C-alpha positions as CSV (number, residue, x, y, z in Angstrom):
1,X,-14.2,-16.0,-49.8
2,X,-14.9,-19.0,-48.1
3,X,-11.9,-18.4,-45.8
4,X,-13.2,-14.9,-45.1
5,X,-16.4,-16.2,-44.0
6,X,-15.0,-18.8,-41.6
7,X,-12.7,-16.1,-40.2
8,X,-15.7,-14.0,-39.4
9,X,-17.5,-16.8,-37.9
10,X,-14.6,-17.4,-35.4
11,X,-14.2,-13.7,-34.4
12,X,-17.9,-13.3,-33.9
13,X,-18.8,-16.4,-32.3
14,X,-15.8,-17.9,-30.5
15,X,-15.7,-15.5,-27.4
16,X,-19.3,-16.2,-26.6
17,X,-18.8,-19.9,-26.8
18,X,-16.0,-19.6,-24.5
19,X,-17.9,-17.3,-22.0
20,X,-21.0,-19.9,-22.2
21,X,-18.9,-22.5,-20.7
22,X,-17.8,-20.5,-17.7
23,X,-20.1,-21.7,-15.2
24,X,-17.6,-22.0,-12.1
25,X,-19.8,-20.3,-9.6
26,X,-19.9,-22.7,-6.4
27,X,-23.5,-23.9,-5.9
28,X,-25.4,-23.0,-2.7
29,X,-27.7,-25.7,-1.7
30,X,-31.2,-25.5,-0.2
31,X,-31.3,-25.2,3.6
32,X,-31.9,-28.7,5.2
33,X,-35.4,-29.3,6.2
34,X,-37.0,-27.8,3.2
35,X,-38.0,-29.4,-0.3
36,X,-35.3,-28.1,-2.8
37,X,-37.8,-26.5,-5.0
38,X,-39.6,-24.5,-2.2
39,X,-36.1,-23.3,-0.7
40,X,-35.3,-22.1,-4.6
41,X,-38.7,-20.2,-4.6
42,X,-37.6,-18.7,-1.0
43,X,-34.2,-17.6,-2.4
44,X,-35.9,-15.9,-5.5
45,X,-38.4,-14.0,-3.1
46,X,-35.6,-12.9,-0.8
47,X,-33.8,-11.3,-3.5
48,X,-36.5,-10.0,-5.6
49,X,-36.1,-6.5,-4.6
50,X,-32.1,-6.6,-4.8
51,X,-30.7,-4.0,-7.3
52,X,-27.3,-5.7,-7.5
53,X,-27.2,-7.3,-11.2
54,X,-26.6,-10.7,-12.1
55,X,-23.6,-12.7,-11.0
56,X,-25.7,-13.7,-7.8
57,X,-27.5,-17.0,-8.5
58,X,-30.0,-19.1,-6.7
59,X,-29.8,-22.9,-6.6
60,X,-32.6,-24.5,-8.1
61,X,-33.3,-28.4,-7.6
62,X,-35.7,-30.5,-9.4
63,X,-36.4,-34.2,-9.7
64,X,-34.7,-34.5,-12.8
65,X,-32.3,-37.2,-13.0
66,X,-28.9,-37.2,-14.7
67,X,-27.6,-40.2,-16.8
68,X,-24.1,-41.5,-17.4
69,X,-24.5,-42.4,-21.0
70,X,-22.5,-45.4,-22.6
71,X,-19.6,-44.3,-24.7
72,X,-19.9,-45.5,-28.2
73,X,-22.9,-47.5,-26.9
74,X,-25.4,-46.8,-29.5
75,X,-28.6,-44.8,-29.0
76,X,-30.9,-44.6,-26.2
77,X,-34.1,-42.6,-25.4
78,X,-35.9,-40.5,-22.4
79,X,-38.9,-38.7,-22.2
80,X,-39.3,-34.9,-22.0
81,X,-42.0,-33.9,-19.6
82,X,-43.5,-30.4,-18.7
83,X,-43.2,-28.7,-15.4
84,X,-46.1,-27.0,-13.5
85,X,-45.2,-23.8,-15.5
86,X,-46.0,-25.6,-18.7
87,X,-47.5,-29.2,-17.8
88,X,-49.0,-29.8,-21.4
89,X,-45.5,-30.3,-22.8
90,X,-44.6,-33.5,-23.8
91,X,-41.6,-34.9,-25.9
92,X,-39.0,-37.3,-26.7
93,X,-34.9,-37.2,-26.3
94,X,-32.6,-39.5,-28.3
95,X,-29.0,-39.6,-27.0
96,X,-26.7,-41.4,-29.4
97,X,-22.9,-42.3,-28.2
98,X,-20.5,-41.4,-30.7
99,X,-16.6,-41.4,-30.8
100,X,-15.7,-38.5,-28.4
101,X,-19.2,-36.9,-28.2
102,X,-22.9,-37.4,-27.6
103,X,-25.4,-36.6,-30.2
104,X,-28.7,-35.3,-28.6
105,X,-32.0,-35.0,-30.8
106,X,-34.9,-33.6,-28.9
107,X,-38.6,-33.4,-29.9
108,X,-41.1,-31.2,-27.9
109,X,-44.8,-31.0,-28.3
110,X,-47.1,-28.3,-27.2
111,X,-44.3,-25.6,-26.4
112,X,-46.2,-22.3,-26.4
113,X,-44.6,-19.0,-27.2
114,X,-42.6,-17.7,-24.0
115,X,-43.3,-13.9,-24.6
116,X,-47.2,-14.7,-24.5
117,X,-46.9,-17.2,-21.3
118,X,-44.2,-15.4,-19.3
119,X,-44.0,-11.8,-20.3
120,X,-42.3,-9.7,-23.0
121,X,-38.7,-10.2,-21.6
122,X,-38.9,-14.0,-22.6
123,X,-38.3,-14.4,-26.4
124,X,-36.9,-18.0,-26.8
125,X,-36.2,-21.2,-25.2
126,X,-32.8,-22.7,-24.4
127,X,-32.0,-26.6,-24.1
128,X,-29.5,-27.1,-21.1
129,X,-27.2,-30.2,-19.9
130,X,-26.9,-30.1,-16.3
131,X,-24.0,-32.1,-14.8
132,X,-24.4,-34.2,-11.5
133,X,-22.3,-31.6,-9.8
134,X,-24.6,-28.7,-11.0
135,X,-22.7,-27.1,-13.8
136,X,-25.0,-26.0,-16.7
137,X,-24.0,-26.0,-20.3
138,X,-26.1,-24.2,-23.0
139,X,-26.7,-26.8,-25.7
140,X,-28.7,-24.7,-28.0
141,X,-31.7,-22.5,-28.9
142,X,-35.4,-24.3,-28.9
143,X,-37.2,-22.0,-31.5
144,X,-40.9,-22.2,-30.8
145,X,-42.4,-22.7,-34.3
146,X,-46.0,-22.1,-33.3
147,X,-47.4,-25.2,-34.8
148,X,-46.8,-27.1,-31.4
149,X,-44.0,-29.3,-32.5
150,X,-40.3,-28.2,-32.3
151,X,-37.1,-30.0,-32.6
152,X,-33.4,-29.4,-31.8
153,X,-30.2,-31.6,-33.0
154,X,-26.9,-31.1,-30.9
155,X,-23.9,-32.5,-29.7
156,X,-21.9,-32.4,-26.4
157,X,-18.7,-33.5,-25.0
158,X,-20.3,-34.0,-21.5
159,X,-20.6,-37.6,-20.4
160,X,-23.1,-37.8,-17.5
161,X,-26.2,-35.0,-17.4
162,X,-29.7,-34.4,-17.1
163,X,-31.8,-32.1,-19.8
164,X,-34.1,-29.3,-19.0
165,X,-35.6,-26.4,-21.3
166,X,-35.9,-22.7,-20.0
167,X,-37.4,-19.6,-21.2
168,X,-35.0,-17.1,-21.7
169,X,-34.7,-13.3,-23.2
170,X,-32.2,-14.6,-25.8
171,X,-30.3,-17.7,-27.1
172,X,-26.9,-16.6,-25.9
173,X,-27.4,-16.8,-22.0
174,X,-24.8,-18.3,-20.0
175,X,-26.8,-19.3,-17.0
176,X,-30.4,-20.9,-16.9
177,X,-33.3,-18.7,-15.8
178,X,-35.7,-20.0,-13.1
179,X,-38.6,-20.4,-15.7
180,X,-38.1,-24.2,-16.1
181,X,-40.5,-25.5,-18.4
182,X,-39.6,-29.1,-19.3
183,X,-37.2,-31.9,-18.1
184,X,-36.1,-35.2,-19.0
185,X,-37.7,-38.4,-17.2
186,X,-35.5,-41.6,-17.3
187,X,-37.4,-44.6,-18.9
188,X,-36.8,-48.3,-17.5
189,X,-35.2,-49.0,-21.0
190,X,-32.9,-46.0,-21.0
191,X,-29.3,-47.2,-21.4
192,X,-26.6,-45.9,-19.1
193,X,-26.0,-45.4,-15.4
194,X,-28.5,-43.4,-13.6
195,X,-26.9,-41.0,-11.2
196,X,-28.6,-41.0,-7.8
197,X,-29.0,-37.2,-7.5
198,X,-31.2,-34.3,-7.5
199,X,-29.8,-32.0,-10.4
200,X,-28.9,-29.0,-8.1
201,X,-27.8,-26.1,-10.7
202,X,-27.3,-22.3,-10.5
203,X,-30.1,-20.4,-11.9
204,X,-30.8,-16.5,-12.3
205,X,-33.8,-15.2,-11.1
206,X,-36.1,-14.3,-13.5
207,X,-35.7,-10.5,-13.5
208,X,-31.7,-10.6,-13.1
209,X,-31.2,-10.3,-17.0
210,X,-33.6,-7.1,-17.0
211,X,-33.1,-5.9,-13.7
212,X,-31.9,-2.4,-14.8
213,X,-34.3,-2.4,-17.8
214,X,-38.0,-2.4,-16.9
215,X,-39.9,-5.1,-18.9
216,X,-42.1,-2.5,-20.7
217,X,-39.1,-0.8,-21.7
218,X,-37.5,-3.5,-23.6
219,X,-37.3,-3.3,-27.3
220,X,-39.0,-6.4,-27.9
221,X,-42.1,-5.1,-26.1
222,X,-42.4,-1.8,-28.3
223,X,-41.5,-3.8,-31.8
224,X,-43.9,-4.3,-34.7
225,X,-45.3,-7.9,-34.9
226,X,-43.5,-8.7,-37.9
227,X,-39.9,-8.4,-36.8
228,X,-37.9,-11.4,-36.9
229,X,-37.2,-13.2,-33.6
230,X,-33.4,-13.2,-34.1
231,X,-33.5,-9.4,-34.5
232,X,-35.6,-9.0,-31.3
233,X,-33.3,-11.2,-29.3
234,X,-30.4,-8.8,-30.5
235,X,-32.0,-5.6,-29.7
236,X,-32.9,-7.0,-26.1
237,X,-29.3,-8.4,-25.4
238,X,-27.7,-5.0,-26.4
239,X,-30.2,-3.1,-24.3
240,X,-29.5,-5.3,-21.3
241,X,-25.9,-5.2,-21.7
242,X,-25.6,-1.4,-21.8
243,X,-28.0,-1.2,-18.8
244,X,-25.5,-3.6,-16.8
245,X,-23.0,-1.0,-17.4
246,X,-21.3,-2.4,-20.5
247,X,-20.3,1.0,-22.0
248,X,-18.3,1.6,-19.1
249,X,-16.6,-1.6,-18.4
250,X,-16.5,-3.3,-21.8
251,X,-16.8,-0.4,-24.3
252,X,-15.1,-2.3,-27.2
253,X,-17.3,-5.3,-26.9
254,X,-20.7,-3.5,-26.9
255,X,-19.6,-0.9,-29.7
256,X,-19.0,-4.3,-31.7
257,X,-22.4,-5.8,-30.6
258,X,-24.2,-2.3,-31.7
259,X,-22.4,-2.2,-35.0
260,X,-23.5,-5.9,-35.7
261,X,-27.0,-4.9,-34.5
262,X,-27.1,-1.8,-36.8
263,X,-26.1,-4.2,-39.7
264,X,-28.9,-6.5,-39.1
265,X,-31.3,-3.5,-38.7
266,X,-30.0,-2.4,-42.2
267,X,-30.5,-5.7,-43.7
268,X,-34.0,-6.1,-42.2
269,X,-35.0,-2.3,-43.6
270,X,-33.7,-3.5,-47.1
271,X,-35.6,-6.5,-46.7
272,X,-32.3,-8.7,-47.3
273,X,-33.8,-11.9,-46.2
274,X,-33.9,-14.3,-43.4
275,X,-30.3,-15.4,-43.3
276,X,-28.3,-12.2,-43.7
277,X,-30.6,-10.7,-40.8
278,X,-30.1,-13.7,-38.7
279,X,-26.6,-14.2,-39.1
280,X,-25.8,-10.4,-38.1
281,X,-28.4,-10.4,-35.3
282,X,-27.2,-13.5,-33.5
283,X,-23.7,-12.2,-33.8
284,X,-24.8,-9.1,-32.1
285,X,-26.7,-11.1,-29.4
286,X,-23.5,-13.2,-28.6
287,X,-21.2,-10.0,-28.6
288,X,-23.6,-8.2,-26.2
289,X,-23.7,-11.4,-23.9
290,X,-19.9,-11.2,-23.9
291,X,-20.0,-7.4,-23.0
292,X,-22.5,-8.0,-20.3
293,X,-20.6,-10.9,-18.6
294,X,-17.2,-9.1,-18.8
295,X,-18.9,-5.9,-17.1
296,X,-20.4,-8.1,-14.4
297,X,-16.8,-9.6,-13.5
298,X,-15.2,-6.2,-13.7
299,X,-17.8,-5.0,-11.2
300,X,-17.3,-8.0,-9.1
301,X,-13.4,-7.2,-9.4
302,X,-14.1,-3.8,-8.1
303,X,-16.2,-4.7,-5.2
304,X,-13.4,-7.3,-4.2
305,X,-10.8,-4.7,-4.6
306,X,-13.0,-2.1,-2.2
307,X,-13.3,-4.9,0.4
308,X,-9.7,-5.6,0.3
309,X,-9.0,-2.1,0.8
310,X,-11.5,-1.8,3.5
311,X,-10.0,-5.0,5.5
312,X,-6.4,-3.2,5.1
313,X,-7.7,0.0,6.6
314,X,-9.5,-1.8,9.3
315,X,-6.3,-3.8,10.2
316,X,-4.3,-0.8,10.3
317,X,-6.8,1.1,12.5
318,X,-6.7,-1.8,14.9
319,X,-3.0,-1.8,15.0
320,X,-3.0,2.0,15.8
321,X,-5.7,1.3,18.5
322,X,-3.5,-1.3,20.3
323,X,-0.4,0.9,20.2
324,X,-2.6,3.6,21.7
325,X,-4.0,1.4,24.2
326,X,-0.4,0.2,25.1
327,X,0.7,3.9,25.5
328,X,-2.1,4.5,27.9
329,X,-1.3,1.4,29.9
330,X,2.3,2.8,30.3
331,X,1.0,6.3,31.4
332,X,-1.4,4.4,33.9
333,X,1.4,2.5,35.4
334,X,3.5,5.8,35.7
335,X,0.5,7.2,37.4
336,X,0.1,4.5,39.8
337,X,4.0,4.5,40.7
338,X,3.4,8.3,41.6
339,X,0.2,7.4,43.7
340,X,2.3,4.9,45.4
341,X,4.9,7.6,46.4
342,X,2.4,10.0,47.7
343,X,0.7,7.1,49.8
344,X,4.3,6.4,51.4
345,X,4.5,10.2,52.2
346,X,1.1,10.1,53.5
347,X,2.0,7.1,56.0
348,X,5.0,9.2,57.0
349,X,2.9,12.2,57.7
350,X,0.5,10.2,59.7
351,X,3.3,8.7,61.8
352,X,4.8,12.0,62.5
353,X,1.3,13.3,63.3
354,X,0.8,10.7,66.0
355,X,4.0,11.4,67.5
356,X,3.1,14.9,67.8
357,X,0.1,13.9,69.6
358,X,2.0,11.9,72.2
359,X,4.4,14.9,72.8
360,X,1.0,17.4,73.0
361,X,-0.7,15.1,75.6
362,X,2.4,14.9,77.7
363,X,2.8,18.8,77.3
364,X,-1.0,19.6,77.9
365,X,-0.8,20.6,81.5
366,X,2.2,23.1,80.4
367,X,0.2,24.8,77.7
368,X,-3.1,24.4,76.6
369,X,-2.5,26.8,73.7
370,X,0.0,24.3,72.7
371,X,-2.4,21.4,73.2
372,X,-4.9,23.2,70.9
373,X,-2.4,23.8,68.3
374,X,-1.4,20.3,68.3
375,X,-4.9,19.0,68.0
376,X,-5.5,21.2,64.8
377,X,-2.1,20.2,63.3
378,X,-3.3,16.4,63.8
379,X,-6.7,16.9,62.3
380,X,-4.9,18.6,59.2
381,X,-2.7,15.6,59.0
382,X,-5.6,13.0,59.1
383,X,-7.2,15.2,56.1
384,X,-4.1,14.9,54.2
385,X,-4.2,11.3,54.7
386,X,-7.6,10.9,53.6
387,X,-6.8,12.9,50.6
388,X,-3.7,10.4,49.9
389,X,-6.0,7.3,50.3
390,X,-8.5,8.8,47.7
391,X,-5.6,9.3,45.4
392,X,-4.4,5.8,45.9
393,X,-7.9,4.2,45.1
394,X,-8.1,6.4,41.9
395,X,-4.7,5.0,40.9
396,X,-5.9,1.4,41.4
397,X,-9.0,2.1,39.2
398,X,-6.7,3.3,36.4
399,X,-4.4,0.4,36.7
400,X,-7.3,-2.0,36.2
401,X,-8.5,0.0,33.2
402,X,-4.9,-0.5,31.6
403,X,-5.0,-3.9,32.3
404,X,-8.5,-4.3,30.4
405,X,-7.0,-2.4,27.6
406,X,-3.9,-4.7,27.1
407,X,-6.5,-7.7,27.2
408,X,-8.4,-6.2,24.6
409,X,-5.2,-5.7,22.4
410,X,-4.2,-9.2,22.9
411,X,-7.5,-10.5,22.2
412,X,-7.5,-8.6,18.7
413,X,-4.2,-10.1,18.0
414,X,-5.5,-13.5,18.6
415,X,-8.3,-13.0,16.2
416,X,-6.2,-11.9,13.5
417,X,-4.2,-15.0,13.8
418,X,-7.6,-17.1,13.7
419,X,-8.7,-15.6,10.8
420,X,-5.6,-16.4,8.9
421,X,-5.8,-20.1,10.1
422,X,-9.5,-20.3,9.0
423,X,-8.5,-18.7,5.7
424,X,-5.4,-21.2,5.3
425,X,-7.9,-24.2,6.0
426,X,-10.6,-22.7,3.6
427,X,-7.9,-22.4,1.0
428,X,-6.6,-26.0,1.5
429,X,-10.2,-27.4,1.3
430,X,-10.6,-25.4,-2.2
431,X,-7.5,-26.3,-3.8
432,X,-7.9,-30.0,-2.6
433,X,-11.3,-30.0,-4.8
434,X,-9.0,-29.4,-7.9
435,X,-5.6,-30.9,-7.4
436,X,-4.2,-33.0,-4.4
437,X,-3.0,-30.4,-1.8
438,X,-1.0,-30.8,1.5
439,X,-0.3,-28.2,4.2
440,X,3.5,-28.0,5.0
441,X,5.9,-25.5,6.8
442,X,6.7,-24.0,3.3
443,X,3.0,-23.5,2.7
444,X,0.1,-25.3,0.9
445,X,1.8,-27.7,-1.7
446,X,-0.4,-28.4,-4.8
447,X,0.7,-31.4,-6.8
448,X,0.2,-32.0,-10.7
449,X,1.0,-35.3,-11.7
450,X,2.8,-36.3,-14.8
451,X,-0.5,-37.4,-16.5
452,X,-1.6,-33.9,-16.9
453,X,1.1,-33.4,-19.5
454,X,1.7,-35.0,-22.9
455,X,4.3,-37.8,-22.8
456,X,7.9,-36.3,-22.5
457,X,6.5,-32.8,-23.3
458,X,5.7,-29.6,-21.5
459,X,2.4,-29.0,-23.3
460,X,-0.6,-29.0,-20.8
461,X,-3.7,-31.4,-21.5
462,X,-7.2,-29.7,-21.8
463,X,-7.5,-31.4,-18.2
464,X,-4.5,-29.7,-16.8
465,X,-5.6,-26.2,-18.2
466,X,-9.2,-26.9,-16.7
467,X,-7.8,-27.6,-13.3
468,X,-5.3,-24.7,-13.7
469,X,-8.1,-22.2,-14.6
470,X,-9.8,-23.4,-11.3
471,X,-6.7,-23.0,-9.2
472,X,-6.4,-19.5,-10.7
473,X,-9.8,-18.5,-9.9
474,X,-9.4,-19.6,-6.4
475,X,-5.9,-17.9,-5.9
476,X,-7.5,-14.6,-7.4
477,X,-10.2,-14.8,-4.6
478,X,-7.0,-14.3,-2.0
479,X,-5.2,-11.2,-2.8
480,X,-1.7,-11.5,-1.3
481,X,-1.0,-14.9,-2.1
482,X,2.4,-16.0,-3.8
483,X,3.0,-19.1,-6.1
484,X,6.2,-21.1,-6.4
485,X,6.3,-23.4,-9.3
486,X,9.0,-26.4,-9.0
487,X,9.2,-28.9,-11.9
488,X,10.5,-32.4,-11.1
489,X,11.4,-35.3,-13.5
490,X,12.6,-39.0,-12.5
491,X,15.9,-40.0,-13.2
492,X,15.5,-41.7,-16.6
493,X,17.7,-39.6,-19.3
494,X,20.6,-37.1,-19.0
495,X,20.9,-34.5,-16.3
496,X,20.5,-31.7,-19.1
497,X,17.3,-33.2,-20.5
498,X,15.7,-33.6,-17.1
499,X,16.6,-30.1,-16.3
500,X,15.3,-28.6,-19.4
501,X,12.0,-30.7,-19.1
502,X,11.4,-29.7,-15.7
503,X,11.9,-26.0,-16.5
504,X,9.8,-26.1,-19.4
505,X,6.9,-27.8,-17.6
506,X,7.2,-25.4,-14.5
507,X,7.2,-22.4,-17.1
508,X,4.1,-23.9,-18.9
509,X,2.1,-23.9,-15.6
510,X,3.5,-20.4,-14.8
511,X,2.4,-19.1,-18.4
512,X,-1.1,-20.5,-17.8
513,X,-1.5,-18.9,-14.6
514,X,-0.6,-15.7,-15.5
515,X,-2.8,-15.8,-18.8
516,X,-5.5,-16.8,-16.5
517,X,-5.3,-13.4,-14.5
518,X,-2.6,-14.1,-11.6
519,X,-0.1,-11.2,-11.4
520,X,3.2,-12.1,-13.0
521,X,5.0,-10.7,-10.1
522,X,3.3,-13.2,-7.8
523,X,4.3,-16.4,-9.8
524,X,7.8,-17.7,-10.0
525,X,8.9,-20.7,-11.6
526,X,12.1,-23.2,-11.3
527,X,13.0,-26.5,-12.8
528,X,14.5,-28.8,-10.2
529,X,15.1,-31.8,-12.7
530,X,15.8,-35.0,-11.1
531,X,17.5,-33.6,-7.7
532,X,14.3,-34.0,-5.5
533,X,12.7,-37.7,-5.8
534,X,9.8,-38.4,-3.5
535,X,10.0,-42.1,-4.2
536,X,12.4,-44.8,-5.3
537,X,13.2,-44.2,-9.0
538,X,14.1,-47.8,-9.7
539,X,10.2,-48.7,-9.8
540,X,7.8,-47.7,-12.5
541,X,5.3,-46.5,-10.0
542,X,8.1,-44.6,-8.0
543,X,9.2,-42.7,-11.4
544,X,5.7,-41.9,-12.1
545,X,5.4,-40.0,-8.7
546,X,8.8,-38.1,-9.1
547,X,7.4,-36.9,-12.5
548,X,5.3,-33.9,-11.1
549,X,4.9,-30.3,-10.9
550,X,4.5,-28.7,-7.5
551,X,2.9,-25.3,-6.8
552,X,3.6,-23.9,-3.4
553,X,1.1,-21.3,-2.3
554,X,2.2,-19.0,0.6
555,X,1.6,-15.5,1.8
556,X,1.1,-13.5,5.0
557,X,-2.8,-13.5,4.3
558,X,-2.6,-17.2,5.3
559,X,0.1,-17.3,8.0
560,X,2.8,-18.4,5.7
561,X,5.6,-16.8,3.9
562,X,8.4,-18.5,2.2
563,X,11.5,-16.9,3.2
564,X,14.0,-18.9,0.9
565,X,14.6,-16.8,-2.5
566,X,13.5,-18.6,-5.7
567,X,15.0,-18.1,-9.2
568,X,12.3,-17.2,-11.9
569,X,12.5,-18.7,-15.3
570,X,13.3,-16.3,-18.1
571,X,10.0,-15.4,-20.4
572,X,11.5,-17.3,-23.0
573,X,12.0,-20.5,-20.9
574,X,8.5,-20.1,-19.5
575,X,6.7,-19.7,-22.9
576,X,8.5,-22.1,-24.8
């Protein structure tokens, strides 16, 4: 029975834990010249009437400081202080450096119940760790006990962070709300390296979680006073996820959440006790949050796909317009040639008319009738010459219009090239933030050093998987990219051993990228063994540089397409 219980815990809670760590959205910092807090408030007001649910976050900055705590350096303390929302809050945080983790004990005094303070949608508090780079990690729920003294004991694998407490609709949220009620205060006796930053971090506007559900319609605002808090959170989480569209985009997950909620409701009706009700209700809350996050991601993917299609259609239209302009220019040129021919004929006619006039003047004495006829003929020739001149002027105007259309087509072509160059530079900068990347004629070459693999193995270290997850997120934002993965080794060992190790490492990288959402037909992998060193294999430093995996990122979307064919590894080699 114990193993069944542990299996249930993994199935129910593992997905929510994974999603709760996914805070990869890039921070949007406050505009220069404004204080961080006032800028965040302006962002909230600007988006207050938006109906686009979640995944649009504001960046909030406070004066809380982050601390790089000593590894295995014993315990140290910080003060916890209330913000302007709950200035009466006081408390203490104790951080104890353990082997591979930090233990955190937080005591908070005078913490009011959030639903009475901030509205019915806020049922609980959550303790967050904010890294100096602005990543927020949910450390756990701070349950308001009602007696003014609340505690929480947790652990984290983070090394440098600041602590804040926010009011939330349920415990399993993956981004902090803007209702920040408390933050840490570094004391003179606090041990560790204080990071000289303002903790800028992504926060959801307070109404983002319930933007599709009016507060007065949330289950928690209509429940009886004696309903357990865990069950209220579960009801709200399921209602919010369904309002976000989970039934359409993540039906299996929301159905599991509803089944677990129904079990909790059954336990509550049959008065089974706090533990069974809380276990089922918290499981339902986490499943509902998973369904909501998956729904929002799928909606964002649909939006990006629509934008991609619109861009492709616009490019096709621009190309068609350019071809039409070219045809119009050719027609205008032909018309200009025809007008030139007519002008020449008019000049010939004018010369003939002048000759006729001279002849008529010489014969004027002989025949007045012939002179009058000659005059009329001359006037008729003059009229024709004027008409020809008008036609010539019209032809010149049409030629100028054709030149303008040709220039516009050329400008459109240059703009397309510029956009590709800008996209290439932006992609290079984003990849360089994750792994060392250089721009070459083959494409953008992303280099993974040997230290990201276990020694003489092809298994990826956790740091390697984290960086590859970021690379896959960047690549997915640029549809049409192609990745060629090349494995390299130093000269130590046999030819066969080095070839196999390079293939397996390249295959591991490819397999992880595919599992992260990159299309398999866009990723190839090949092992080159020791055949392509970049440094001298006779030195330790040189061999270290030669042991690497390189990802060549190319594609017409960034103006580079690799023409040299690559041999992809067989699936069995990629997944070994």
